[in-house]
Every structure is written in C-alpha cells, then in structure tokens.
C-alpha positions in Angstrom: 0.0 0.0 0.0 1.3 3.4 -1.0 0.7 6.7 0.8 2.1 8.9 -2.0 1.1 10.0 -5.5 3.1 10.4 -8.6 5.4 13.5 -8.5 4.5 14.3 -5.0 7.0 16.3 -3.1 7.9 14.6 0.2 10.0 15.5 3.2 12.1 13.6 5.7 9.9 11.4 7.8 6.9 11.4 5.4 5.3 7.9 5.0 5.9 6.4 1.6 4.5 2.9 1.7 3.9 -0.1 3.9 6.7 -2.6 4.5 5.4 -5.1 2.0 5.7 -2.6 -0.9 8.6 -2.2 -3.3 10.4 1.1 -2.6 13.7 2.3 -3.9 15.8 5.3 -2.8 16.8 6.9 0.5 14.1 5.5 2.9 14.0 3.8 6.3 11.6 1.3 7.9 9.6 2.6 10.9 6.8 0.6 12.5 5.9 -1.2 9.3 6.2 1.8 7.1 8.8 3.1 4.7 9.6 6.8 5.4 11.7 9.2 3.4 15.1 10.2 4.6 15.3 13.2 2.2 13.4 16.0 0.5 12.5 14.2 -2.7 10.1 13.6 -5.6 8.0 10.5 -5.9 8.2 8.5 -9.1 6.2 5.3 -9.9 8.2 2.9 -12.0 7.1 -0.6 -13.1 5.8 -2.3 -9.9 7.3 0.1 -7.3 8.0 3.6 -6.1 11.3 5.5 -6.4 12.2 8.4 -4.2 14.4 10.9 -6.2 16.4 13.1 -3.8 16.2 16.8 -4.6 19.0 17.9 -2.3 22.0 18.9 -4.3 20.1 19.4 -7.5 18.6 22.6 -8.9 15.1 23.4 -7.6 13.5 25.6 -10.3 11.4 28.7 -9.6 9.4 30.8 -12.0 11.5 33.6 -13.5 14.9 31.9 -12.9 17.6 32.4 -15.5 19.1 29.0 -16.4 21.7 27.5 -18.7 20.7 24.3 -20.4 21.7 21.7 -22.9 19.2 20.5 -25.6 18.9 16.7 -25.1 16.1 15.7 -27.3 14.0 17.1 -30.2 10.3 16.4 -29.8 7.3 16.9 -32.0 6.5 20.4 -30.8 9.5 21.5 -28.9 12.8 20.5 -27.2 13.8 18.7 -24.0 16.4 20.6 -22.1 18.7 19.4 -19.3 18.8 22.2 -16.7 20.4 20.0 -14.0 17.2 19.5 -12.1 15.1 16.5 -10.9 13.4 16.3 -14.4 14.2 17.5 -17.9 12.7 20.9 -18.8 10.5 21.4 -21.9 10.9 24.3 -24.3 7.8 24.5 -26.5 8.1 25.9 -30.0 5.7 28.7 -29.1 8.1 29.8 -26.4 11.2 29.6 -28.5 10.3 31.2 -31.8 8.9 34.7 -32.5 7.2 33.7 -35.7 4.8 30.9 -36.9 6.5 27.8 -38.3 5.0 25.0 -40.3 6.2 22.0 -38.4 5.2 19.7 -41.2 7.7 21.3 -43.6 10.3 22.7 -41.3 12.3 20.4 -39.0 12.9 21.8 -35.5 16.6 21.0 -35.8 16.7 24.0 -38.1 16.5 26.1 -34.9 17.8 24.0 -32.1 19.5 20.6 -32.1 20.8 18.1 -29.6 23.9 19.5 -27.8 23.0 23.1 -28.3 23.4 25.4 -25.3 20.5 27.8 -24.4 20.1 30.5 -21.9 16.4 30.5 -20.9 14.0 31.7 -18.3 11.8 29.3 -16.3 8.2 30.2 -17.3 6.3 27.8 -15.1 6.8 24.9 -12.7 4.0 22.4 -12.2 4.8 19.0 -10.7 1.5 17.6 -12.1 2.5 18.1 -15.7 4.3 15.6 -17.9 7.1 18.2 -18.1 7.0 20.0 -14.8 9.5 22.7 -15.9 8.5 24.9 -18.8 11.1 27.2 -20.4 10.8 30.3 -22.5 13.2 32.2 -24.8 10.8 35.2 -25.1 12.6 37.3 -22.6 15.6 39.6 -22.6 19.1 38.1 -22.4 18.0 34.7 -23.5 18.4 32.4 -26.5 20.8 30.0 -28.1 24.4 30.8 -27.4 27.3 30.2 -29.8 30.7 29.1 -28.7 31.9 29.8 -25.2 32.5 27.6 -22.1 30.1 26.3 -19.5 31.4 25.8 -16.0 29.4 23.6 -13.6 29.0 24.5 -9.9 26.6 23.4 -7.1 23.4 25.5 -7.4 23.7 26.5 -3.8 27.0 28.3 -4.6 25.4 30.5 -7.3 24.9 33.5 -4.8 28.6 33.4 -4.0 29.6 33.6 -7.7 27.3 36.6 -8.1 28.4 38.1 -4.8 26.7 40.8 -2.6 25.2 43.4 -5.0 27.0 41.6 -7.8 30.5 42.4 -6.6 32.0 39.0 -7.5 30.4 38.9 -10.9 31.6 42.5 -11.6 35.1 41.3 -10.6 34.9 38.4 -13.1 33.7 40.8 -15.8 37.1 42.6 -15.6 38.3 39.9 -17.9 36.2 41.4 -20.6 34.1 38.3 -21.2 30.3 37.8 -21.7 29.1 35.9 -18.6 25.8 34.4 -17.7 25.3 32.9 -14.2 22.4 30.4 -14.3 20.5 29.8 -11.1 20.8 26.1 -11.9 24.6 26.1 -11.3 25.8 26.6 -14.8 27.9 29.6 -15.8 28.3 30.3 -19.5 31.2 32.5 -20.6 32.5 33.7 -24.0 35.8 35.6 -24.3 37.7 36.9 -27.2 40.7 34.8 -26.2 39.8 31.1 -25.5 42.6 31.1 -22.9 40.6 33.6 -20.9 37.7 31.1 -20.8 39.9 28.4 -19.3 41.2 30.8 -16.7 37.7 32.1 -15.9 36.4 28.6 -15.5 39.2 27.9 -13.0 38.3 31.0 -11.0 34.6 29.9 -10.9 35.6 26.5 -9.4 37.9 28.3 -7.0 34.9 30.5 -5.8 32.8 27.3 -5.4 35.4 25.5 -3.3 36.5 28.5 -1.3 33.2 30.2 -0.8 33.6 30.2 3.0 37.0 32.1 2.8 37.0 35.7 4.0 38.3 38.2 1.5 37.7 35.9 -1.5 36.6 38.7 -3.8 39.8 40.6 -3.2 41.8 37.4 -3.9 40.0 36.7 -7.1 40.6 40.3 -8.2 44.3 40.0 -7.5 44.5 36.8 -9.5 42.8 38.5 -12.4 45.2 41.4 -12.3 48.2 39.0 -12.2 46.8 37.0 -15.0 46.4 40.1 -17.2 49.9 41.3 -16.4 51.4 38.0 -17.3 49.6 38.0 -20.6 50.8 41.5 -21.4 54.4 40.6 -20.6 54.2 37.5 -22.8 52.9 39.6 -25.7 55.9 41.9 -25.6 
C-alpha cells in the first residue's frame, strides 16, 4: 500500500508505503512503514516507487535564469537538461517569434541536440508531464554560440554573483560575456579562449573556497596578475 502519489514532493519522515511494498531510494523502515530520509520527488516505475532526492540538484522557480543543454528534439519542442530533478520542456511557441509550419520545417533548423541555451523558467507544475517549462521570449536569453560552460553546485550561485553583484563584476574585468544560471551553470564567452579556461578555474575556486574571507579581493588579485602575465608574454 502506498501513501504517496506520482510526482508528490515529500520531506524527511513522510510515510511512503507499507513494509510489503517495493520502494527504492533513501528511505528507512519505521513501524511497518517506509519513510523518506530526504526531500524528494515520488516516481512510480514498473511495480514500485522510487524516491528521487532533490538535495544537491537545482530546484527551479518561475523567473529563474538557467543555462541548459538540448537533449532531445520532440514533435512540438525540445527537451532541455537544466540540472534539475526532471528535464525541462521548451515549446516551439516559447522559442520562436514567428509561426513555423512543423510539417515542412524540422525543429533541428532552430535547435539541435547538444546546443546550449540561456532560458527563463516560465512555469513549474509537478502535475504536468514536463514539470519545468522554459521560454526564450525574454531579454538576455536564446541559443548561445561558442563559449565555455562551468558547472557548480546550485547553492553556490549566490557566491559567484556576490553581494550586490560584486564577485560577478570582478569576473567581468576579464572582458568576457558571462551568464550565471540559477541552476549552477555559468556560461562565458571571451575573445581569447585562454581567458575562458582561466575564468572557469576562477569559478571553481569560488565554489570550493566560498567560505573564505576576502575571497573577492583574492579573485581580483588573480585576475590582475593573469592580465599582467599575458601582457608581458605579448611583448
């Protein structure tokens, strides 16, 4: 017997099912009932239930700016990986600004598997087939060409941005285009590819040393030293 429904959000201690049920994931047995150990999402698979932990993954909110990879081309849109508990869905109507005859124009003309997009989260509804809906009909969004994507834990995003944008402004001193996605992906495009490699290393440094005092000043100093070294090498 199950006490949960498909795509239900559960919390530690919530009852999932009776002991004679098939349950997978981080649960524990308590007085004949399986209970969740984590904040998670319920999925029904085959003849059992799976608890998918949400801790450590991106939890989308309406209006979030995200960086995603196109993972599938569907009949009326695209599936996009945004590093969350489920793939996101980008409908044609939220990606294109003009009508397209889908019978004569393949969607791969606009976006294909592997493409990187900067998008906004339009809606989140756990009852839908695709709970996360994206849109490209906003400012600062769309398919991005070239560049580098750095991966960080979503909880570290505020540190990469900094108070009042101080850390992000410091990173901008490299002269690169930078987009910090709330889903823990940072896209950057620089004139010099070497700058992208250096920038990615700085972002990982910020992630691992986010607890260190004076980190913004240290990052600023590293950028200044890097730029001086490049100038000297060019002479």
